[in-house]
C-alpha angles and dihedrals in degrees: 000000000000123000111257114237115237134185093224137055135191121265115252112281094020109122129189137129117277090244093053093042088053093052095045088049089055090052091044092051089050090051090047089054090049090050090057089055090045092051086059089050095043087056086068114089092232098062112122118243093230090060089053093051091047094054093045092048089051093049093049090050092053089050090057092053105036140037107217 
């Protein structure tokens, strides 16, 4: 079986099986797409601060796991 080419790789020191890493990457990519939408919403003045914090914490967590 050949190794599947990916557009991401784990940060140094992060260890997980390739299957789990692929599933987590799919989730992370979905969240990254959602963050793009949320960024649009955040630019509006009526966006709640807790939403901003949740999005920023999620993006920070993805950066600790993956190199994009």
